[in-house]
N, C-alpha and C positions, 0 to 999 in steps of 0.2 A: 890401603887407605888407613891412616892412623890419626886420631884426634888427641891433642894435648893442650892443657890450659896452663897459663902462667900469670903471675901477679908480681909486680915490682914497683918500686918507687923511682921517681926521677930526682936525682940529686940537685939541690939548689945551685950548686956551683956550676952545673952543666948549662945553666941559663945565664949567659954572659950579659950583664946589665948594659954595658956600653953599646953592644950590638943590638940589644933589645930596644933601647931608646931610639936608635937610628932607624931600625927596621920598621917600627910602628909609628915613627914621627912624634914621639913624646918629647916634652921639653925637660930641661935639666931640673926644673922645679918639681917635676913629678917623680924624681928618683926615689925619694923617701917612701912615698906611697907604693911605688912599684916594688921596691925592695921588700917591704912588709907583705905585700900581696903575694909575691913569688915565694917567700919563705913559708907563709901560711899554707898556700896550696901544695907545695912540694912536701910539706910535713903531713898534711891531712889526706891528700888524694893518692890513691894507688892506681896504677894502670892495670886493667884486667884484659887478658887476651886469650883467645882460643884459636889454635892453629890446626888446620886440617891438612895433613901431609898426604898429597896424592902422588901418583907415579911421576908426573912431569911438571907439577906445579904445587904451590901451597896456597891455601885460602886462609886469610887472616881476618879475625874479628877483634877489633880493638875499641876499648871504651875507657873513659875516665870515671865511669860509675855514677850511681844515683846520688852520692853525696855531693858531687860537683853540681848536679842539677838543683839540689836543695839549697846549697849556698848561693848559687846564681839567682834562684828565685827570691831569696831574702833580699839580695842586693837590688833586684829589680823593684820589689815592693817598696824598698826604702828610697827609690828614685835616685840612686847614687850612680849617675851615668859614667863618670870617669872611672870609678871603681869597677863598674860592670864591664866597661870596655877593656880595662887592664886585665880583668879575669878572662875575657874572651881571648885576648892576645896570649896570655900565659897558657890557656888551654890548648891553643894551636901549637905553641912551642913544646909543651909537654907531649903532645901526640907526635910531633916531629921527632923528638928524642926517643919516643917509644918505637917509631919505625926503625931507627938505627939499632936499638937494642934487639928488636925482633929479627932484624937481618943477621945479627951475630948469633942469635939463638938458632935460626934456621941453618946457618953454616955449621954450628956445633952438632946439630942433629943429623944433617944430611951430607955435609961436606960440599954443599952448593950454596951460592948466594941467591937472594931474590932478584929477579930481573925487573923489568919495567912494571910498575904497579898499575893494575887496571882497577880503577874505582868504578863501582857500578852506578849508573845514572838513574834518574827518576823513573825511567821506563823499564827498568830491570828488577822490579820488586819481586816478581815471581822467581827469578833466578836466585836472588838472595835468600828468599824464604826456603827454596829447595836446598840450598847449601846448608842452611841452619838445621835442617832435618837430619843431617849427617853428624851433628855435633850434640853430644850429651851435655845438657845443662849449659848452653852457650851463655856468655855474659851479656848478650843483648837480645831484645825481642822486637818483633814488628807489631805495632798497635796502631790502628787507624791510619795505616799507610806511612807510618814514620818509625824510625829506629828509636828505641828507648834502652838505656838513657840517651839523652839528646846528643851528648858529645861522644858519638860513636861512629865507626866507619867499618865497612866490609870491603876488602879488596883481594885480588888474587894476583899472583906473580909466578911466571915460569922460572924454573931453576936456571942459573947461569954459573959458569965456571969462574968468571971474573967479577970481582966486586965493583969494578968500574962500570959494569953494565947494569947496575942496580938503579932503582929510583923511578920517579914519575916525571916525565917531561912532556906530557900530553894535554896540558890544561886547555889549549886552544881548540882541541878536537873533542875533549871530554864533555859529556852531557850532564855530568853530575855537578850542577851549578851550586849546590849547597855544601860541597866538600870544604872542610875547614882549611885545607892546604891549597885551595885554588889560588893561583897567582893573580887571576882577574877577579877581584872581590866585589861582592854586592855592596854598594856604598849607601843604600837607602835604608838599612836596618835601623840606624839611629838618627838619621838626618831630621825627621819630623820632630823627634823629642828635642833635638838641639835647637831647631828653629823656633819651636813653640815656647821653649823655656825662657828664652831671652838671656840666658846665662852664657858667660864666656868660659869655654873649656880649653883643654890642652890643644896646642897647634896640631897635634897628631889627629885628634878627633875632627877638628874643623876642616883640616886638609883632606882627609880620607873620606869623610862622610858629608862634608858640607859643600862639595862641588868645587873646591879650590884645587883643581887638577893642574899638575905641572908635567 
């Protein structure tokens, strides 16, 4: 068993703006805000990761760090809903790119790829805490039943010979309903703020969080 830490940036060019607008249902008029937000976050935020290499699998702890939390907190205090939503989306994209980078790192270190990712659910806190005890100065901590920094995740994956066998395809069966990469998203996080404010926001926000399902 071996533990190794890594820190790296996500290149702004890795976040394709056209795909981003379509994936999160933003409008073209949001492009300038999104471009500025993406540039700011990719220049300011570094991904921190701790990898525990075991005999048959690797355990990954990944976070965008406390700076992301502080910035997000300021945006929330300023009640900038559209900016806050765009930050949330960019945070998910940055972590997704971090997954790809870590997969390559694991291959460089072991000659194997990461297989299907197992994200720990809400009922597996003890398992996650136990894994963290094997890591010296892990980039995340458990406090009051939650991971800190907030934009953090712990998962494990068995080694595989083929890269095509990598990834997470188990959202329907996974109990981790707070996972940032969950394909079935919780739509109620912002809906009350939107409905109570009376303001008109991007189509992406109203469609995803306002109950306008298609």
